[in-house]
N, C-alpha and C positions, 0 to 999 in steps of 0.2 A: 613405678613410674611415677615421674613428678608431673603434676597436671596443673602446679602453680603458674607456668608461663601461659597457661590458655585462659586462666582466671579474668585477666583484664580485658581481651577482644570478646570473651563470653559477656562478662559485663556490657560493654558499649553494644553488644549485639542485642541483648536483652533490652537495654536502656531504647534502642533504635525502634526495636519491634514494638516495644508498647507505646512511644511516642508515635508512631505510623497509626497503629490502631485507635489509640485515644483521638489523635486527628480525623481520621476517618468517621468516628463515630460523633463528633462534634461537628464537622461538615454537614453531616448527614440530617443531624438536627436542627443546624442552622439554615437548612435549604427552605426556600419559600414554598408554600402550596402552588401560588399560584405565578405561572411560569419558571418556577422551579428544575433545575436540570433533573432529569428522569434518574439518570444515574445517582445521583443523589439522594434523590427520594427512595430508590430501592435499598440504596444502604442504609436509610433510615430504619428500615423493618428490621434490621439485625442491630439496632443499637447496644441492646443487654449484653448482645453475645461479644460484638467487638469490646466492648466495657470491661467485658471478663477476661477475654484476651490481652487486654493491655493492662489490668490488673495484675495477671498472673505472669505477664514477664517482666513488669516492674518489681513485683515482689522477688522475682528469681533474681534479678539484678542485684538487688539489696541483699539478699541472701546470699550471693556469691562474693559481694565486696566486703562484707563483714570478717574478719579475721578469726581465724579458726578457733583457738583455746579460750580466747578472752572472752567470748561473747555468746557462749552456748545457750545462755537461759533467754537474753533478748531473742536468739535464733529461733528459739521454740516457741516462744509466744506470738513471733510474728507468724511461722509457719501455723499456728492454730487461728490466729486472724486472717491469716490469707484463705485457709479453708473455709471457715465461716463466712466470709464475703462471697468467696465464690460459690456456694453453696445459696447464699441471699441472690446474688445477682442470677443466677441459674435457674430459681425458682421463678424470680421477677420475669426473667426471659420466656419460660413456658408461659406465665399466667399473661404477658401483653404484649409478645412478638407474635401475632396472630396473622400472618400474610394475608393480603387479598386475594381474591382468586378471580383470575381473568376470564369472562362469562363471554366477550367477544372483542375483538378487533378486526377493522374495516378501514381500508385506506378511502381516501376521499376520492370522487369518480374525477379523474383525469390528474390527480395530484399524488405522486410519489412519497411526499414530504410531510404529508398531512394525513393522521389516523385517530379515528373514532375508537376509543377503549371503553368497555363497560367492565366493572369489577363489582364481584359481589362481596362485602367486606361483613365480617361477622358481627351481629350487635348483641348486646347484652341479653335483650328479650326477642327482637325482630332481625330481621336481616337488613340491610342498608346496601342499595346499588347506586355506584356514583358513576358517572358520565365523564370522561375524560377526552381533551383532545391533546394530539401529541402533534408538535411540529417542529420538523428537521430532521436530522439523522444523528446517531450516536457518536461520538460521545457528548454531543452540544443539545441533542434533543429536551426539549423544554415541554412540561405538560401543565395545562390549564384545566379547571373545573368547570364544566357546562352544568352540571346538575349531580341532585344527590336527591334520592328518593327513599323512604323511609317504610318498611312494610309494616307499620303499625296496624294498619288495616289493610285489607286485600284491595280495596279500591286505590290506594297509594302505592302499591305495588308498581314496578317499571315492567313493561309488557313488551314493547317495542322501542326499539332506536335505530335511526338510520339516516343518511344523507339525502338531503332533497337537492342539493345542489352543492359544489366544492366548497361553500362557506356557508351553507345553512344544513342546520341539525334539527329533526323532529325526534321529540321524545314524547311516548304516549302511557299513559299510565292504565293498570286493568280496569279502572273505572271509567276509560274513555276520554279523560281529559289529556288535551295535546298541547304541548308546550314546544315551540320553537326559537331558535338560539341562532344568532348570526355570528359569523368570526371577522374578526379585523384580516387583512393580510399577513399580520405577524401571527395569527392563530388564537388570538387573545377573544373568547366571546365577550357579546356585548351584555350579557346577564348570566347571572347562575341561579337555575332554576331550584329552588327547596321546597320538597312535598312531603309533609306527613311531620 
């Protein structure tokens, strides 16, 4: 069976897949933290996976594009380079792509388009809790940081987070420190609390 007629469409398909995964990785990386789209911020959590899939697709396209007999040595060296690169990216992915764990999600009283989200982020030594405000609905839902609490001491850890009004959040540490944040009509906090 002659597969040469499928070569050009396969190269085009692999190039398209590589560009799409690469563009998704860049879009996730460029999404700003304050007011960024939640969808892009979630894509950012899988940055290394997307980069490795883009590399695999692009390398596959190059390997298919090279002529058969003339370039066997470059093809073999490209395969070795691809394997080493994918192993490195896979290792980097397991080390750095540790997604946040959602601890609490609660809608604002009387507002279905605003949500308080608390996540636990694994730190190098101590856990970190971040409090976010999500405004809007998917796919245009945006996220703002209201506060981050480093668990370097027990008093700094986040013990309670709640809505006191549709536009006000109260965050309390284990040491009894109380922080209140007021939100603008667009959902942006008036300040970002940082403890620890």
